[in-house]
C-alpha positions in Angstrom: 0.1 0.3 -0.1 1.3 3.7 -0.5 0.1 6.4 1.5 0.7 9.5 -0.6 0.9 12.8 1.4 1.2 16.1 -0.4 2.3 19.2 2.0 2.3 22.7 1.4 3.2 23.8 5.3 6.8 25.1 5.4 8.3 22.4 8.1 10.3 25.3 10.0 7.7 28.0 10.2 4.3 26.0 10.4 2.9 28.9 7.5 1.6 27.4 4.8 3.2 27.9 1.4 1.6 29.8 -1.7 1.5 27.0 -4.1 0.1 27.9 -8.0 -2.6 25.9 -9.2 -0.8 24.1 -12.3 2.3 23.2 -9.8 -0.1 21.6 -7.6 -1.6 19.7 -10.3 1.8 19.0 -11.8 2.4 17.3 -8.6 -0.7 15.1 -7.7 0.3 13.9 -11.5 3.2 12.8 -10.1 2.4 11.2 -7.4 0.2 9.1 -9.6 2.6 8.2 -11.8 5.3 7.7 -9.3 2.4 4.7 -7.6 2.9 3.1 -10.7 6.5 2.4 -10.3 6.8 1.4 -6.7 5.9 -2.5 -5.5 2.5 -1.6 -3.1 1.8 -4.7 -3.1 4.7 -6.1 -0.9 5.8 -3.2 1.3 4.1 -0.6 2.7 5.1 2.9 0.9 5.4 6.4 2.6 5.4 9.2 0.0 5.7 12.5 1.6 5.8 15.8 -1.0 6.9 18.7 0.4 6.4 22.1 -1.2 9.4 24.1 -0.7 11.2 27.4 -1.0 14.7 26.7 -2.3 17.9 28.7 -1.6 18.1 30.7 -4.4 14.4 32.0 -3.0 12.1 29.8 -6.6 9.2 27.3 -5.4 10.5 23.5 -5.8 9.2 20.2 -4.3 11.2 17.5 -1.8 10.2 13.9 -2.3 10.4 11.8 0.6 10.2 7.6 0.0 9.9 5.6 2.8 9.1 1.6 4.4 8.6 1.1 7.7 11.6 -1.2 8.4 12.9 -2.5 12.3 10.8 0.2 14.1 11.9 3.1 11.6 11.4 4.5 8.2 14.3 3.5 5.7 14.2 4.9 2.4 15.1 7.4 0.1 14.9 11.1 1.2 15.2 14.7 0.8 15.5 14.4 -3.3 14.5 17.9 -4.4 12.8 19.1 -7.8 12.6 22.6 -9.7 8.8 23.5 -9.9 9.5 23.0 -14.1 9.8 19.6 -13.6 5.7 18.8 -13.0 4.8 21.0 -16.5 4.3 17.5 -18.4 4.5 13.7 -18.3 7.8 13.5 -19.9 9.8 16.2 -17.9 7.5 14.5 -14.5 8.8 10.9 -15.7 12.2 11.9 -16.0 12.6 13.4 -12.7 11.2 10.2 -11.3 13.7 8.2 -12.5 16.5 8.9 -9.6 14.0 8.5 -6.5 12.1 5.7 -8.0 15.6 3.8 -9.1 17.1 4.2 -5.8 13.8 3.4 -3.5 13.4 0.3 -5.5 17.1 -0.8 -5.1 16.4 -0.1 -1.2 13.4 -2.2 -1.6 15.4 -4.9 -2.9 17.8 -5.1 -0.1 15.0 -4.9 2.7 13.6 -7.9 0.4 17.0 -9.7 0.5 17.6 -8.9 4.2 13.8 -10.5 5.1 14.6 -13.6 3.0 18.1 -13.9 4.7 16.5 -13.8 8.2 13.9 -16.5 6.9 16.5 -18.6 6.0 18.4 -18.1 9.2 15.4 -19.0 11.3 14.1 -22.1 9.4 17.5 -23.8 9.3 17.9 -23.7 13.0 14.0 -25.3 13.4 15.4 -28.3 10.9 17.4 -31.3 12.8 20.0 -31.2 10.7 20.4 -27.2 10.8 20.0 -27.5 6.9 17.5 -26.6 4.5 
């Protein structure tokens, strides 16, 4: 399952950030496209899109992709996007390539850890110590 949150509240000040309707629509479209790229049937995934003012004063977006593991959230966080990355599907898909690829690698690693843990548990249960 993927839980998507799009936030327009400044995390430092708590004030609402004025976001143009077209940018908000583009981020909503990006969230939809991203959901198709992630293995939601195998993992609980949180996708948090945060509108943020960049150091140059322009409006941008920061993406955090996390999944719970071992009592904490792990994943790929703090991925920045310029506002013009959301102008059309082609730009959105190109922009999503890096965070989706890195997060999927993280999920593959967690899957490998889980498989190893399961295998080790099975070995402890078998009389011969092997599976």
